C-alpha positions in Angstrom: -40.1 -69.4 54.4 -42.5 -66.9 55.2 -41.1 -63.1 55.3 -43.1 -59.8 56.1 -41.0 -56.5 55.6 -42.0 -53.4 57.8 -41.8 -50.7 55.5 -40.7 -52.1 52.4 -41.0 -49.5 50.3 -37.6 -47.9 51.9 -35.1 -47.9 48.8 -32.9 -51.2 50.7 -35.6 -52.4 52.1 -37.4 -53.2 48.4 -33.7 -54.1 46.9 -33.7 -57.1 50.4 -37.5 -57.9 49.6 -36.3 -59.1 45.7 -33.2 -60.6 46.8 -35.5 -63.2 49.3 -38.0 -63.7 47.2 -35.4 -65.0 44.2 -33.9 -67.0 47.1 -37.4 -68.5 47.1 -38.9 -67.4 50.2 -42.8 -65.9 50.5 -42.2 -62.6 51.0 -44.9 -59.6 51.2 -44.7 -55.8 52.8 -46.4 -53.2 54.5 -46.0 -49.4 54.5 -47.3 -46.3 54.5 -49.5 -45.3 51.9 -47.8 -42.0 50.5 -46.6 -43.0 46.7 -42.9 -44.1 46.4 -41.4 -45.3 43.3 -39.9 -48.4 44.7 -43.5 -49.7 44.5 -43.2 -50.1 41.2 -40.1 -52.4 41.1 -41.8 -54.3 43.8 -45.6 -54.7 42.0 -43.1 -56.0 38.6 -41.3 -57.8 41.0 -45.2 -59.7 42.1 -44.5 -58.4 46.1 -47.8 -57.0 47.7 -47.9 -54.4 49.6 -50.7 -54.4 52.2 -51.5 -51.5 54.9 -50.1 -52.0 58.5 -53.3 -52.5 59.9 -53.4 -55.6 57.4 -50.6 -57.6 59.2 -51.7 -61.1 60.4 -48.5 -61.6 62.5 -49.2 -65.5 63.0 -48.7 -65.7 59.3 -45.1 -65.0 59.2 -42.2 -66.9 60.1 -39.5 -63.5 59.8 -40.5 -59.8 59.9 -37.4 -57.4 58.8 -38.5 -53.9 59.8 -36.9 -50.7 58.4 -34.6 -48.3 60.5 -37.5 -46.0 60.3 -40.3 -48.5 61.9 -37.8 -50.8 64.6 -39.3 -48.9 67.8 -43.0 -48.7 66.1 -46.0 -50.4 66.8 -45.8 -53.1 63.9 -42.9 -54.2 65.4 -44.2 -54.6 69.3 -47.3 -56.5 67.9 -44.8 -58.6 65.9 -42.3 -59.6 69.4 -45.8 -60.1 71.2 -47.1 -62.8 69.1 -43.3 -64.4 69.7 -42.1 -63.6 66.2 -38.3 -63.1 65.2 -37.7 -59.6 64.0 -34.9 -58.2 62.3 -33.8 -54.8 61.4 -32.7 -54.3 57.9 -28.7 -53.8 58.7 -29.3 -56.9 61.3 -30.9 -59.6 58.5 -28.1 -58.3 56.0 -25.4 -58.8 58.5 -26.4 -62.9 58.7 -25.5 -62.8 55.0 -22.5 -62.9 55.4 -22.6 -66.4 56.8 -24.0 -67.9 53.1 -22.2 -66.0 51.0 -18.6 -64.4 50.1 -19.6 -60.5 50.9 -18.5 -57.3 49.8 -19.8 -54.4 51.7 -19.4 -50.8 49.8 -19.8 -47.4 52.0 -18.3 -44.2 51.5 -20.0 -40.6 51.9 -21.0 -40.5 48.0 -21.3 -43.1 45.3 -22.7 -46.3 47.2 -25.3 -47.1 45.2 -23.6 -46.7 41.6 -20.3 -48.3 42.8 -21.6 -51.6 44.2 -24.2 -51.9 41.1 -21.0 -51.6 38.9 -18.9 -54.3 41.1 -22.2 -56.7 40.7 -22.2 -56.0 37.0 -18.8 -56.8 36.5 -18.4 -59.9 38.2 -21.1 -61.5 36.7 -19.2 -61.6 33.8 -17.3 -64.4 35.4 -18.9 -65.6 39.0 -22.0 -65.5 40.0 -22.9 -62.5 42.2 -25.7 -61.5 43.8 -27.1 -57.7 45.3 -28.9 -55.9 47.3 -28.4 -52.0 46.5 -30.0 -48.7 47.4 -31.8 -47.6 44.4 -34.6 -50.0 45.1 -33.5 -53.2 42.9 -31.9 -56.3 44.8 -31.3 -59.5 42.9 -30.1 -63.0 44.3 -28.7 -65.1 41.0 -29.5 -68.8 41.3 -26.7 -70.0 42.8 -24.4 -67.6 43.3 -21.4 -67.7 46.1 -21.1 -63.7 45.9 -23.2 -61.1 47.3 -22.2 -57.3 47.5 -24.2 -54.9 48.9 -24.2 -51.0 50.0 -23.0 -50.7 53.7 -24.9 -46.9 54.8 -23.0 -45.1 57.6 -26.4 -43.7 59.4 -26.5 -44.0 63.0 -23.5 -46.5 62.5 -25.8 -49.0 61.1 -22.6 -50.0 58.9 -21.1 -51.8 62.0 -22.9 -54.7 61.9 -21.3 -55.8 59.0 -18.0 -57.9 58.9 -17.9 -58.3 55.0 -14.6 -60.7 53.6 -14.2 -57.3 51.6 -15.1 -53.7 52.9 -14.9 -50.7 50.3 -14.5 -46.9 51.4 -15.2 -45.1 48.5 -14.3 -41.5 50.2 -15.3 -40.0 53.7 -16.5 -36.4 54.0 -18.7 -35.5 56.9 -22.4 -36.2 56.9 -25.7 -37.1 58.5 -25.1 -34.1 60.9 -28.3 -35.0 63.0 -26.7 -38.0 64.4 -23.3 -37.8 64.2 -21.5 -35.2 66.7 -18.7 -33.8 64.7 -16.4 -34.9 61.7 -14.0 -36.5 64.2 -17.0 -38.4 65.3 -18.1 -39.5 61.5 -14.7 -40.6 60.7 -14.5 -42.6 63.7 -17.5 -44.6 62.5 -15.3 -45.1 59.0 -12.4 -46.1 60.7 -14.0 -48.9 62.6 -15.8 -49.8 59.8 -12.5 -50.2 58.0 -11.4 -52.2 60.7 -14.4 -54.6 60.7 -13.7 -55.8 57.3 -12.8 -59.8 57.8 -10.0 -60.2 54.6 -9.6 -57.0 52.5 -10.0 -53.6 52.4 -10.3 -51.1 49.3 -9.8 -47.4 49.7 -9.5 -44.2 48.1 -6.0 -43.9 48.6 -6.3 -40.0 47.4 -8.1 -39.0 50.9 -6.1 -38.2 54.4 -8.4 -40.6 55.8 -6.9 -43.3 54.4 -3.6 -42.8 56.0 -5.0 -43.6 59.6 -6.3 -46.7 58.1 -3.1 -48.0 56.5 -1.8 -48.2 60.0 -3.9 -50.9 61.3 -4.8 -52.7 58.1 -3.1 -55.4 56.0 -4.2 -56.3 53.0 -5.3 -52.9 51.7 -5.7 -52.1 48.1 -5.9 -48.7 47.5 -7.4 -46.8 44.4 -7.2 -42.9 43.1 -5.2 -40.4 40.8 -2.0 -40.4 42.9 1.0 -42.5 42.2 1.1 -44.2 45.6 -2.1 -45.9 44.7 -2.3 -49.5 43.8 -5.1 -48.9 40.9 -4.4 -45.7 39.5 -6.4 -43.8 36.7 -4.0 -41.5 33.9 -4.5 -39.3 31.2 -7.9 -39.1 32.3 -10.4 -37.7 29.1 -14.0 -36.2 30.1 -16.1 -35.4 26.9 -19.6 -35.4 25.7 -18.7 -39.3 24.1 -18.2 -40.6 28.4 -15.0 -41.0 30.4 -11.7 -42.7 29.2 -8.6 -42.9 30.9 -5.7 -45.1 31.3 -5.7 -47.7 33.9 -2.4 -48.5 36.2 -1.7 -51.2 38.5 0.9 -51.2 40.9 2.3 -48.8 38.3 2.0 -50.7 35.4 -0.2 -50.0 32.3 -3.0 -52.4 31.6 -5.5 -50.6 29.4 -7.9 -48.3 28.6 -11.1 -47.8 30.4 -14.3 -46.3 28.7 -17.6 -45.7 30.4 -20.4 -43.6 28.9 -20.4 -41.6 32.1 -19.2 -38.0 33.1 -17.4 -36.7 36.2 -14.4 -37.2 37.9 -16.7 -38.8 40.5 -17.2 -42.0 38.1 -13.6 -42.2 37.3 -13.2 -42.7 41.4 -16.1 -45.2 41.1 -15.2 -47.2 38.2 -11.4 -47.3 39.8 -13.1 -48.7 43.4 -15.1 -51.2 41.6 -12.0 -52.8 38.7 -10.0 -52.5 42.2 -12.9 -54.8 44.5 -13.6 -57.0 41.7 -9.9 -58.1 40.7 -9.6 -59.9 44.3 -12.2 -62.4 43.1 -11.5 -62.2 39.2 -7.6 -62.2 38.0 -8.3 -61.3 34.2 -8.5 -57.5 34.0 -8.7 -57.2 30.6 -12.2 -58.7 30.8 -13.2 -56.6 33.8 -12.4 -53.7 31.8 -14.5 -54.3 29.1 -17.3 -55.4 31.2 -17.4 -51.8 32.4 -17.8 -50.3 29.2 -21.4 -51.7 29.3 -22.3 -50.4 32.8 -26.2 -49.0 32.1 -26.6 -47.0 35.5 -29.1 -47.5 38.3 -32.2 -46.3 39.4 -32.5 -42.2 40.9 -28.8 -41.3 39.7 -28.3 -39.6 36.4 -31.4 -40.9 34.9 -31.5 -39.3 31.8 -34.6 -38.7 29.7 -34.6 -36.8 26.0 -38.2 -35.3 25.1 -37.9 -33.1 21.7 -35.2 -30.5 22.1 -35.1 -30.9 26.1 -33.1 -33.6 28.4 -34.6 -34.7 31.9 -32.2 -35.9 34.3 -33.3 -37.5 37.6 -30.2 -37.5 40.8 -30.1 -38.7 44.1 -27.6 -35.8 44.9 -28.8 -34.0 47.7 -25.2 -33.5 49.6 -23.1 -30.2 48.2 -20.2 -32.0 47.0 -22.9 -34.5 45.0 -24.4 -31.3 43.6 -22.0 -29.9 42.6 -20.0 -33.2 40.9 -23.3 -33.1 39.0 -23.8 -30.3 37.8 -20.1 -29.8 36.6 -20.3 -33.0 34.6 -23.6 -31.9 33.2 -21.7 -29.0 31.9 -18.9 -31.4 30.7 -21.6 -33.5 28.5 -23.8 -30.6 27.5 -22.0 -27.4 26.5 -24.2 -26.0 24.5 -27.3 -25.8 26.6 -28.4 -23.8 30.0 -28.6 -26.0 33.0 -31.6 -25.7 34.7 -31.6 -27.3 38.3 -34.5 -28.4 41.0 -33.1 -29.2 44.2 -35.5 -30.5 47.2 -33.7 -30.9 50.9 -34.5 -33.5 52.9 -33.0 -32.9 56.4 -33.2 -29.7 58.3 -30.1 -30.4 59.8 -27.9 -30.9 56.7 -29.3 -27.6 55.0 -28.7 -25.8 58.3 -25.0 -26.9 58.8 -24.2 -26.8 55.1 -26.0 -23.8 54.1 -22.9 -22.1 52.3 -21.9 -25.2 51.1 -25.2 -25.8 49.4 -25.9 -22.3 48.0 -22.4 -22.2 46.5 -23.0 -25.8 44.8 -26.5 -24.2 43.1 -25.2 -21.4 41.6 -22.9 -23.7 39.1 -26.2 -23.9 37.3 -27.8 -21.2 35.0 -30.9 -21.3 36.8 -31.7 -23.0 40.3 -34.7 -23.5 42.1 -35.5 -25.5 45.3 -38.5 -26.8 46.4 -39.8 -26.9 50.3 -39.2 -29.8 51.9 -41.4 -32.6 52.3 -44.3 -32.7 54.3 -43.2 -35.6 56.2 -39.9 -34.1 56.7 -39.2 -33.8 60.8 -37.6 -30.6 61.4 -34.5 -31.9 63.8 -33.0 -28.7 64.3 -35.3 -26.7 66.7 -34.9 -23.8 64.2 -38.1 -22.4 62.3 -37.2 -22.4 58.6 -37.9 -23.5 55.2 -36.0 -24.2 51.9 -36.0 -19.9 51.3 -32.8 -20.3 53.4 -31.2 -21.4 50.1 -32.4 -18.4 47.9 -29.7 -16.1 46.7 -31.4 -13.7 44.8 -32.3 -14.4 41.0 -29.7 -17.3 40.3 -31.6 -19.7 43.3 -35.2 -19.0 43.4 -37.7 -20.8 45.5 -40.0 -22.8 43.7 -43.6 -22.9 45.3 -45.4 -25.9 43.0 -47.7 -22.5 41.8 -49.2 -22.5 38.1 -47.1 -19.4 38.0 -43.7 -21.0 38.6 -44.7 -24.1 36.5 -45.2 -21.9 33.7 -41.6 -20.3 34.6 -39.6 -22.8 34.6 -41.1 -24.3 31.8 -40.8 -21.5 29.8 -37.0 -22.4 29.0 -35.8 -23.6 25.5 -33.0 -26.0 24.4 -31.6 -26.4 28.5 -31.4 -29.6 30.4 -33.5 -30.1 33.4 -32.2 -31.4 36.3 -34.1 -32.7 39.9 -31.7 -33.6 42.4 -32.9 -34.7 45.9 -33.1 -38.1 47.8 -36.8 -37.9 47.6 -38.4 -38.6 44.1 -39.3 -35.2 42.3 -40.5 -37.0 39.0 -44.1 -35.4 40.0 -42.6 -31.9 39.2 -40.7 -33.1 36.2 -44.1 -34.3 34.9 -45.8 -31.1 35.2 -43.5 -29.7 33.5 -43.5 -32.0 31.0 -46.9 -31.3 30.8 -46.7 -27.3 30.7 -44.3 -27.6 27.5 -46.5 -29.6 25.5 -49.6 -27.0 26.3 
């Protein structure tokens, strides 16, 4: 089948394109001319990207459109040509008919946890995946599929997977959800939609509401009430280590070369989910120690004496968690943070929380919103709203600003945004070599 993806450079769309190509479909896509890191992944996978005006609509059997393009002229032209068109989440939902499926949701940690689940399940069961770091894969003859389920605009309510996972629930996407109650209601409905199993963070108040309406619930967390519990947590320069208890019984020691309490929760969720399908917990514990990470989530590079971290953190809680984890791993280094906001509404709503989070760095810089970012607040402001004296400075991308930030020695540079900041990191590296 010949399939064309409109907006193929989107991280989920890129992942789906690779998955479909692995299944044997003839796949290509179209997108804007601006560089996005996923185009390198797509090129490596042999998936061609064309301009929108090059689309030959009669050449394709199916069109899949990214969320930003579902109301575009390109979709309208496909429909005019009497072609079948799916929105991204609609097509992903269809895959529930073909596989035993696991849908991973939560405000934070979806991409990482989805990939951990795929990795540890593949030790025993062939498991395909579609995740939000731009990479996806169909494993030949696999019966299992794990995918990321995003809550934005309630897209994940299209999914009725065999197992639903909720990592955490913290108010976000304020440009769409009316308030925290509206946001929580969407997660409640997602929890209700699971066909068979629900895996949920039992340490959160949200889980208490869900327990009243669901059976087949597996909880994870640090408190004694959880099915999967972490005790005796050690978080140091070597990574994380904790004792795993299942139904109050010790099952083994979990080790992973990652830092941060958020990774304790992510790994607990992954172990709880995989255990539904794989009974040998020792196999899962051993497999989790080999997790190597995902794109744009704590991607670490060492050049000379400096450490460079690329991370997707774009919510105050995520920024704070990343900076705290860096403090644990790099106790003797200063942390220089560079943050680029993406949505005006999120910054306006959580301004104080962003400022508080960024002050956990020794020095923080904020880059202005991307040129493509639309102000969805009807209030005129830019990223300078986050500046706080000399502790949080505005990074105006001038030669002087690059000289200043490149002058630090023996530090960790951490670049945090939902948008790619590699161009800034590369310029800093070049400045340091001058």
